[in-house]
C-alpha positions as a LaTeX table, in Angstrom:
\begin{tabular}{lrrr}
\hline
Residue & $x$ (\AA) & $y$ (\AA) & $z$ (\AA) \\
\hline
Unk1 & 24.06 & $-5.37$ & $-10.22$ \\
Unk2 & 23.55 & $-2.35$ & $-12.40$ \\
Unk3 & 24.04 & 1.16 & $-11.35$ \\
Unk4 & 20.63 & 3.22 & $-11.92$ \\
Unk5 & 22.07 & 5.55 & $-14.71$ \\
Unk6 & 19.16 & 7.44 & $-15.81$ \\
Unk7 & 16.40 & 9.72 & $-13.91$ \\
Unk8 & 12.75 & 8.85 & $-13.49$ \\
Unk9 & 9.60 & 9.87 & $-11.93$ \\
Unk10 & 6.22 & 7.96 & $-12.24$ \\
Unk11 & 2.25 & 8.67 & $-10.61$ \\
Unk12 & 0.84 & 5.58 & $-9.41$ \\
Unk13 & $-2.78$ & 5.60 & $-9.26$ \\
Unk14 & $-4.64$ & 3.24 & $-6.82$ \\
Unk15 & $-8.02$ & 3.13 & $-5.43$ \\
Unk16 & $-10.21$ & 1.50 & $-2.75$ \\
Unk17 & $-14.37$ & 0.43 & $-2.55$ \\
Unk18 & $-15.93$ & 0.90 & 0.91 \\
Unk19 & $-12.95$ & 1.15 & 2.75 \\
Unk20 & $-10.46$ & 3.00 & 4.74 \\
Unk21 & $-7.66$ & 3.40 & 3.21 \\
Unk22 & $-4.95$ & 5.58 & 5.67 \\
Unk23 & $-7.07$ & 6.40 & 8.96 \\
Unk24 & $-5.88$ & 9.55 & 10.78 \\
Unk25 & $-4.90$ & 8.69 & 14.50 \\
Unk26 & $-5.72$ & 12.41 & 15.52 \\
Unk27 & $-9.39$ & 12.08 & 14.37 \\
Unk28 & $-10.24$ & 8.55 & 15.72 \\
Unk29 & $-9.01$ & 7.34 & 12.63 \\
Unk30 & $-11.04$ & 8.42 & 10.16 \\
Unk31 & $-9.93$ & 8.18 & 6.54 \\
Unk32 & $-7.62$ & 11.38 & 5.93 \\
Unk33 & $-8.87$ & 14.46 & 4.02 \\
Unk34 & $-8.14$ & 17.77 & 2.66 \\
Unk35 & $-10.77$ & 19.62 & 5.10 \\
Unk36 & $-10.63$ & 22.69 & 2.38 \\
Unk37 & $-11.52$ & 20.57 & $-1.17$ \\
Unk38 & $-12.18$ & 17.33 & 0.65 \\
Unk39 & $-10.26$ & 15.42 & $-1.32$ \\
Unk40 & $-8.60$ & 11.83 & 0.84 \\
Unk41 & $-5.31$ & 11.86 & 1.09 \\
Unk42 & $-2.92$ & 8.76 & 2.09 \\
Unk43 & 0.80 & 9.63 & 3.26 \\
Unk44 & 4.13 & 8.63 & 2.11 \\
Unk45 & 4.74 & 6.85 & 5.17 \\
Unk46 & 1.53 & 4.75 & 4.23 \\
Unk47 & 3.04 & 3.80 & 1.29 \\
Unk48 & 6.01 & 2.88 & 1.79 \\
Unk49 & 5.37 & 0.14 & 4.45 \\
Unk50 & 3.49 & $-1.67$ & 2.10 \\
Unk51 & 6.60 & $-1.91$ & $-0.32$ \\
Unk52 & 8.46 & $-2.45$ & 2.92 \\
Unk53 & 5.95 & $-5.50$ & 3.85 \\
Unk54 & 5.69 & $-6.60$ & 0.01 \\
Unk55 & 9.55 & $-6.54$ & $-0.28$ \\
Unk56 & 9.69 & $-8.17$ & 3.42 \\
Unk57 & 7.36 & $-10.60$ & 2.17 \\
Unk58 & 9.19 & $-11.31$ & $-1.68$ \\
Unk59 & 12.15 & $-11.30$ & $-0.42$ \\
Unk60 & 12.40 & $-12.78$ & 2.89 \\
Unk61 & 15.93 & $-14.68$ & 4.11 \\
Unk62 & 17.45 & $-13.11$ & 1.30 \\
Unk63 & 21.21 & $-11.46$ & 1.54 \\
Unk64 & 21.30 & $-7.56$ & 1.30 \\
Unk65 & 16.85 & $-7.56$ & 1.31 \\
Unk66 & 15.91 & $-6.95$ & 5.21 \\
Unk67 & 13.76 & $-3.85$ & 6.32 \\
Unk68 & 15.19 & $-1.48$ & 8.91 \\
Unk69 & 11.82 & $-0.04$ & 9.10 \\
Unk70 & 9.77 & $-3.27$ & 10.53 \\
Unk71 & 6.98 & $-3.75$ & 12.83 \\
Unk72 & 8.68 & $-4.42$ & 16.19 \\
Unk73 & 11.94 & $-3.51$ & 15.69 \\
Unk74 & 14.08 & $-1.85$ & 17.69 \\
Unk75 & 16.63 & $-0.40$ & 15.48 \\
Unk76 & 19.64 & 0.74 & 17.43 \\
Unk77 & 20.19 & $-3.23$ & 17.71 \\
Unk78 & 20.52 & $-3.04$ & 14.73 \\
Unk79 & 22.50 & 0.08 & 14.13 \\
Unk80 & 24.54 & $-2.16$ & 16.34 \\
Unk81 & 24.46 & $-5.15$ & 14.31 \\
Unk82 & 26.24 & $-2.33$ & 12.09 \\
Unk83 & 29.16 & $-1.84$ & 14.12 \\
Unk84 & 29.78 & $-5.19$ & 14.86 \\
Unk85 & 30.93 & $-5.94$ & 11.40 \\
Unk86 & 34.18 & $-6.89$ & 10.75 \\
Unk87 & 34.87 & $-4.00$ & 8.49 \\
Unk88 & 33.40 & $-1.37$ & 10.72 \\
Unk89 & 35.41 & $-2.84$ & 13.73 \\
Unk90 & 38.40 & $-3.00$ & 11.47 \\
Unk91 & 37.66 & 0.90 & 11.06 \\
Unk92 & 39.68 & 3.65 & 12.20 \\
Unk93 & 38.02 & 5.14 & 14.85 \\
Unk94 & 37.08 & 8.58 & 12.22 \\
Unk95 & 35.95 & 6.42 & 9.67 \\
Unk96 & 33.77 & 3.85 & 11.80 \\
Unk97 & 30.31 & 5.89 & 11.03 \\
Unk98 & 31.05 & 5.80 & 7.32 \\
Unk99 & 31.77 & 2.24 & 7.25 \\
Unk100 & 28.39 & 1.23 & 9.35 \\
Unk101 & 26.62 & 3.88 & 6.76 \\
Unk102 & 27.96 & 1.43 & 3.99 \\
Unk103 & 26.79 & $-1.96$ & 5.64 \\
Unk104 & 23.46 & $-0.33$ & 6.65 \\
Unk105 & 23.07 & 0.54 & 2.80 \\
Unk106 & 23.96 & $-2.80$ & 1.52 \\
Unk107 & 22.31 & $-4.86$ & 4.09 \\
Unk108 & 18.82 & $-3.32$ & 4.32 \\
Unk109 & 16.93 & $-2.24$ & 1.45 \\
Unk110 & 14.18 & 0.42 & 2.49 \\
Unk111 & 17.62 & 2.03 & 3.95 \\
Unk112 & 19.50 & 2.49 & 0.30 \\
Unk113 & 15.91 & 3.31 & $-1.17$ \\
Unk114 & 14.05 & 5.11 & 0.92 \\
Unk115 & 16.81 & 6.64 & 3.35 \\
Unk116 & 17.60 & 6.32 & 7.18 \\
Unk117 & 18.44 & 8.94 & 10.20 \\
Unk118 & 20.94 & 5.72 & 12.18 \\
Unk119 & 22.35 & 8.60 & 14.75 \\
Unk120 & 20.20 & 7.25 & 17.19 \\
Unk121 & 22.73 & 4.64 & 19.14 \\
Unk122 & 25.82 & 3.83 & 17.56 \\
Unk123 & 26.73 & 6.02 & 15.03 \\
Unk124 & 25.56 & 4.50 & 11.52 \\
Unk125 & 24.94 & 8.50 & 10.10 \\
Unk126 & 21.93 & 9.58 & 8.04 \\
Unk127 & 21.22 & 8.19 & 4.69 \\
Unk128 & 19.11 & 10.33 & 1.81 \\
Unk129 & 17.37 & 7.90 & $-0.30$ \\
Unk130 & 17.01 & 8.27 & $-4.06$ \\
Unk131 & 13.42 & 7.79 & $-3.60$ \\
Unk132 & 10.71 & 9.88 & $-2.72$ \\
Unk133 & 7.14 & 10.22 & $-2.98$ \\
Unk134 & 4.33 & 12.57 & $-2.25$ \\
Unk135 & 1.30 & 12.10 & $-0.58$ \\
Unk136 & $-1.36$ & 10.41 & $-2.74$ \\
Unk137 & $-4.37$ & 12.60 & $-3.47$ \\
Unk138 & $-8.12$ & 11.42 & $-4.60$ \\
Unk139 & $-9.05$ & 12.46 & $-8.14$ \\
Unk140 & $-12.05$ & 13.82 & $-6.96$ \\
Unk141 & $-13.83$ & 14.34 & $-3.04$ \\
Unk142 & $-14.02$ & 11.68 & $-1.12$ \\
Unk143 & $-16.96$ & 11.00 & 1.31 \\
Unk144 & $-15.50$ & 9.73 & 5.01 \\
Unk145 & $-18.63$ & 7.13 & 6.01 \\
Unk146 & $-19.17$ & 6.31 & 10.21 \\
Unk147 & $-20.98$ & 2.81 & 10.43 \\
Unk148 & $-21.85$ & 1.28 & 13.97 \\
Unk149 & $-21.29$ & $-2.04$ & 14.07 \\
Unk150 & $-22.07$ & $-4.86$ & 16.76 \\
Unk151 & $-20.04$ & $-7.73$ & 18.65 \\
Unk152 & $-22.34$ & $-10.46$ & 19.94 \\
Unk153 & $-19.98$ & $-10.44$ & 22.78 \\
Unk154 & $-18.19$ & $-8.86$ & 25.98 \\
Unk155 & $-14.49$ & $-9.04$ & 27.07 \\
Unk156 & $-15.14$ & $-10.08$ & 30.50 \\
Unk157 & $-17.77$ & $-10.93$ & 32.90 \\
Unk158 & $-17.84$ & $-7.53$ & 34.60 \\
Unk159 & $-19.28$ & $-5.98$ & 31.50 \\
Unk160 & $-21.49$ & $-9.42$ & 30.79 \\
Unk161 & $-22.98$ & $-8.77$ & 34.94 \\
Unk162 & $-23.36$ & $-5.34$ & 33.96 \\
Unk163 & $-25.35$ & $-6.28$ & 30.53 \\
Unk164 & $-27.67$ & $-8.51$ & 32.44 \\
Unk165 & $-26.50$ & $-11.37$ & 29.77 \\
Unk166 & $-27.24$ & $-9.34$ & 26.96 \\
Unk167 & $-23.26$ & $-9.40$ & 26.13 \\
Unk168 & $-23.50$ & $-6.90$ & 23.34 \\
Unk169 & $-20.79$ & $-4.25$ & 22.32 \\
Unk170 & $-21.05$ & $-1.36$ & 20.01 \\
Unk171 & $-18.58$ & $-0.17$ & 18.26 \\
Unk172 & $-17.26$ & 1.92 & 15.34 \\
Unk173 & $-16.17$ & 1.53 & 11.39 \\
Unk174 & $-14.98$ & 4.53 & 9.36 \\
Unk175 & $-15.00$ & 3.94 & 5.24 \\
Unk176 & $-15.59$ & 5.41 & 2.19 \\
Unk177 & $-17.50$ & 4.51 & $-0.67$ \\
Unk178 & $-14.33$ & 5.27 & $-2.89$ \\
Unk179 & $-11.54$ & 6.82 & $-3.73$ \\
Unk180 & $-9.10$ & 6.84 & $-6.67$ \\
Unk181 & $-5.37$ & 8.42 & $-5.58$ \\
Unk182 & $-2.66$ & 9.58 & $-7.30$ \\
Unk183 & 0.67 & 9.51 & $-6.08$ \\
Unk184 & 3.97 & 11.21 & $-7.91$ \\
Unk185 & 7.54 & 9.57 & $-6.87$ \\
Unk186 & 10.80 & 11.15 & $-8.01$ \\
Unk187 & 14.27 & 8.71 & $-8.48$ \\
Unk188 & 17.18 & 10.53 & $-8.31$ \\
Unk189 & 20.21 & 8.54 & $-9.85$ \\
Unk190 & 22.97 & 10.66 & $-8.10$ \\
Unk191 & 21.65 & 9.68 & $-4.62$ \\
Unk192 & 20.84 & 5.85 & $-5.96$ \\
Unk193 & 25.07 & 5.91 & $-6.30$ \\
Unk194 & 25.42 & 6.99 & $-2.98$ \\
Unk195 & 23.69 & 4.53 & $-1.25$ \\
Unk196 & 24.10 & 1.36 & $-3.72$ \\
Unk197 & 20.09 & 1.58 & $-4.94$ \\
Unk198 & 21.05 & $-0.62$ & $-8.29$ \\
Unk199 & 18.26 & $-1.29$ & $-11.32$ \\
Unk200 & 17.34 & $-4.05$ & $-10.04$ \\
Unk201 & 16.24 & $-2.30$ & $-6.92$ \\
Unk202 & 14.06 & $-0.01$ & $-8.63$ \\
Unk203 & 13.11 & $-2.72$ & $-10.80$ \\
Unk204 & 11.96 & $-4.35$ & $-7.36$ \\
Unk205 & 10.20 & $-1.00$ & $-5.87$ \\
Unk206 & 8.36 & $-0.80$ & $-9.01$ \\
Unk207 & 7.34 & $-4.60$ & $-8.72$ \\
Unk208 & 6.16 & $-3.61$ & $-5.18$ \\
Unk209 & 4.23 & $-0.68$ & $-6.75$ \\
Unk210 & 2.42 & $-2.42$ & $-8.89$ \\
Unk211 & 1.44 & $-5.87$ & $-6.40$ \\
Unk212 & 1.73 & $-4.56$ & $-2.86$ \\
Unk213 & $-1.97$ & $-4.18$ & $-2.40$ \\
Unk214 & $-2.79$ & $-7.66$ & $-3.30$ \\
Unk215 & $-0.86$ & $-9.09$ & 0.21 \\
Unk216 & $-2.17$ & $-6.14$ & 2.00 \\
Unk217 & $-6.09$ & $-7.56$ & 2.74 \\
Unk218 & $-8.11$ & $-6.27$ & 5.79 \\
Unk219 & $-11.35$ & $-5.93$ & 6.71 \\
Unk220 & $-11.23$ & $-2.02$ & 6.59 \\
Unk221 & $-8.67$ & $-2.55$ & 3.14 \\
Unk222 & $-10.12$ & $-5.64$ & 1.18 \\
Unk223 & $-10.67$ & $-3.84$ & $-2.26$ \\
Unk224 & $-7.54$ & $-1.94$ & $-2.77$ \\
Unk225 & $-5.80$ & $-2.36$ & $-5.93$ \\
Unk226 & $-3.55$ & $-0.24$ & $-8.18$ \\
Unk227 & $-4.81$ & 0.78 & $-10.73$ \\
Unk228 & $-2.35$ & 2.23 & $-13.09$ \\
Unk229 & 1.69 & 3.31 & $-12.74$ \\
Unk230 & 3.21 & 5.30 & $-15.68$ \\
Unk231 & 6.71 & 5.54 & $-14.95$ \\
Unk232 & 9.08 & 8.80 & $-17.23$ \\
Unk233 & 12.16 & 7.58 & $-17.92$ \\
Unk234 & 14.61 & 10.27 & $-18.62$ \\
Unk235 & 17.66 & 10.13 & $-21.37$ \\
Unk236 & 20.39 & 10.61 & $-19.13$ \\
Unk237 & 20.91 & 11.24 & $-14.67$ \\
Unk238 & 20.32 & 14.43 & $-15.06$ \\
Unk239 & 16.98 & 14.79 & $-17.11$ \\
Unk240 & 15.32 & 16.06 & $-19.97$ \\
Unk241 & 12.47 & 18.03 & $-18.47$ \\
Unk242 & 10.53 & 19.00 & $-15.08$ \\
Unk243 & 8.86 & 17.03 & $-13.34$ \\
Unk244 & 6.32 & 19.24 & $-13.16$ \\
Unk245 & 5.83 & 19.73 & $-17.18$ \\
Unk246 & 5.88 & 15.18 & $-17.67$ \\
Unk247 & 3.19 & 15.30 & $-14.73$ \\
Unk248 & 0.54 & 17.30 & $-15.98$ \\
Unk249 & 0.61 & 14.91 & $-19.72$ \\
Unk250 & $-1.86$ & 12.46 & $-17.48$ \\
Unk251 & $-5.39$ & 13.65 & $-16.96$ \\
Unk252 & $-6.78$ & 12.00 & $-14.85$ \\
Unk253 & $-10.95$ & 13.10 & $-15.13$ \\
Unk254 & $-14.55$ & 11.32 & $-13.93$ \\
Unk255 & $-16.53$ & 10.58 & $-16.68$ \\
Unk256 & $-20.06$ & 12.04 & $-15.12$ \\
Unk257 & $-19.61$ & 14.42 & $-12.21$ \\
Unk258 & $-23.09$ & 14.98 & $-11.77$ \\
Unk259 & $-22.88$ & 11.29 & $-10.33$ \\
Unk260 & $-20.25$ & 10.00 & $-6.99$ \\
Unk261 & $-18.03$ & 7.44 & $-8.58$ \\
Unk262 & $-18.22$ & 4.21 & $-7.34$ \\
Unk263 & $-15.78$ & 1.92 & $-9.86$ \\
Unk264 & $-12.32$ & 3.29 & $-11.82$ \\
Unk265 & $-14.56$ & 2.81 & $-14.86$ \\
Unk266 & $-16.02$ & 6.21 & $-13.91$ \\
Unk267 & $-13.06$ & 7.41 & $-14.66$ \\
Unk268 & $-10.38$ & 7.86 & $-17.26$ \\
Unk269 & $-6.96$ & 8.55 & $-17.79$ \\
Unk270 & $-5.28$ & 10.15 & $-20.61$ \\
Unk271 & $-1.71$ & 10.10 & $-21.64$ \\
Unk272 & $-0.88$ & 13.53 & $-23.47$ \\
Unk273 & 2.34 & 11.66 & $-25.14$ \\
Unk274 & 2.25 & 13.91 & $-28.28$ \\
Unk275 & 3.69 & 16.22 & $-26.30$ \\
Unk276 & 5.64 & 14.65 & $-24.18$ \\
Unk277 & 9.49 & 16.53 & $-24.38$ \\
Unk278 & 12.00 & 14.81 & $-25.98$ \\
Unk279 & 14.53 & 12.51 & $-24.95$ \\
Unk280 & 11.64 & 11.33 & $-22.16$ \\
Unk281 & 10.24 & 7.58 & $-22.89$ \\
Unk282 & 6.89 & 6.81 & $-21.40$ \\
Unk283 & 6.38 & 3.07 & $-19.73$ \\
Unk284 & 3.00 & 2.01 & $-18.50$ \\
Unk285 & 3.96 & $-0.78$ & $-16.49$ \\
Unk286 & $-0.35$ & $-1.49$ & $-15.67$ \\
\hline
\end{tabular}
């Protein structure tokens, strides 16, 4: 395994057509929207969930690639498992938390990537992950739509009797016609050293970002895809330019602002490589 030696930042562009990329449970599952600008939002938690699912699917059963934050998981049981490991049981009492923390980082990909709070049961401490992501924000405003849908069946006999055999139920579905979203990310080699996050882990993470929507289809998210992944690789661990300066090199623009966008071809994404700071390499992974 290769130690991560460079600082990275990245820009992830993905889109959705006639779907709901991230419903807001506080708003009846409407697509998340900035109330002031109309820009669509997708939380970092939503994106990390898709990365976790991708790793779980592709690395199922491979040692070191378990997923801690998993559907229906009981987290304290997993923390307790670390305290049953021989290296932790053999450690002095004052060292058990640190040993358990190291064991969890070694065994769980998402802990050594994103971090975790593991002090809710048998203490395994807290981990600050080397990979951090922002909310994704749409390049142009989105319009949430509400659709009435009909199911030609009911769930119980009581409902059927009330409807006198009509057996029809109504529901709602929320979509946006189209949205192109951009999320920003930061990767710290200093924190990677603390968690054991390696160059191989980073390669897997970038692979997850490029392919994760291919394994996340649903009626609400049928047409979602990663459209561009732009990575800024610094020459050393401390970095050679501020992250904001690198992100400003990338300009996503709507071609014709007089009409609403409905596909990726309605946008251009340009990179000002001529003004890229010295000792920073631009990688286009998609």
